C-alpha positions in Angstrom: 1.0 21.3 18.3 4.2 20.4 16.4 3.8 18.7 13.1 6.8 16.5 12.0 7.0 16.1 8.2 8.3 12.8 6.9 11.2 12.6 4.7 9.9 11.6 1.2 12.7 9.1 0.7 11.9 7.5 4.0 8.2 7.4 3.2 8.9 5.8 -0.2 11.1 3.1 1.5 8.4 2.5 4.1 5.8 2.2 1.4 7.9 -0.5 -0.4 8.2 -2.4 2.9 4.5 -2.1 3.6 3.6 -3.3 0.1 6.0 -6.3 0.4 4.2 -7.2 3.6 0.8 -6.9 2.0 1.5 -9.0 -1.1 1.7 -12.4 0.6 -1.6 -11.7 2.3 -3.2 -10.8 -1.1 -1.9 -14.1 -2.5 -4.2 -15.9 -0.1 -7.1 -13.8 -1.4 -6.2 -14.7 -5.1 -5.6 -11.0 -5.9 -3.1 -11.9 -8.7 -3.7 -8.8 -10.9 -3.5 -6.4 -8.0 -0.2 -8.1 -6.9 1.3 -7.6 -10.3 0.5 -3.9 -10.2 1.8 -3.6 -6.6 5.1 -5.4 -7.6 5.5 -3.0 -10.5 4.9 -0.1 -8.2 7.5 -1.4 -5.7 10.1 -1.5 -8.5 9.3 2.0 -9.6 9.4 3.3 -6.1 12.8 1.7 -5.4 14.4 3.0 -8.6 13.1 6.5 -8.8 13.3 9.7 -6.7 10.2 11.0 -4.9 8.4 13.5 -7.0 9.8 12.2 -10.3 7.3 11.2 -13.0 8.1 7.4 -12.6 7.7 7.7 -8.8 4.3 9.4 -9.3 3.4 6.6 -11.7 4.1 4.1 -8.9 2.0 6.1 -6.5 -0.8 6.2 -9.0 -0.6 2.4 -9.5 -1.0 1.8 -5.7 -3.8 4.3 -5.4 -5.6 2.7 -8.4 -5.2 -0.7 -6.8 -7.1 0.5 -3.8 -9.7 2.7 -5.5 -9.8 1.3 -9.0 -10.7 -2.1 -10.5 -8.9 -4.1 -7.9 -10.9 -2.5 -5.0 -8.3 -3.4 -2.4 -9.9 -0.7 -0.1 -12.4 -3.4 0.8 -9.6 -5.1 2.8 -9.0 -2.0 4.9 -12.2 -2.7 6.8 -11.9 -4.6 10.1 -14.4 -7.2 10.9 -15.8 -7.0 14.5 -16.6 -10.0 16.6 -13.4 -12.1 16.5 -11.5 -12.3 19.7 -8.4 -14.0 18.2 -6.0 -12.2 15.9 -6.8 -13.5 12.4 -5.5 -13.1 8.9 -8.5 -10.7 8.3 -7.1 -8.3 10.9 -3.6 -8.7 9.6 -4.8 -8.0 6.1 -6.7 -4.9 7.3 -3.7 -3.6 9.2 -1.4 -4.1 6.2 -3.8 -2.6 3.7 -4.4 0.5 5.9 -0.6 1.0 6.3 -0.1 1.0 2.5 -3.1 3.2 1.9 -2.0 5.7 4.6 1.5 5.9 3.2 0.5 6.3 -0.4 -2.0 9.0 0.4 0.7 11.1 1.9 2.7 10.9 -1.4 -0.1 12.0 -3.7 0.6 15.3 -5.4 
């Protein structure tokens, strides 16, 4: 099996895009405090090199948004039973994408 490692700069850029897709979905859920933290993380990710202290601060903000007080990890769970594509599934997919990318960046 061949394992292809991702470029840290590409992963960081992908994380910014994923967070930007997640934020509008969180607005509908009234997750205003979490959105502020995610927006701050996006700014830090965009302005700082992977591995730098500010970049790691951004990663920590995102991780904390999912595992800390905001508990965004609850949105990663898909609800079974609906046959139509709903906002719930979209929110689950977007949340899982952000969480997957940020877990790769943790030091």
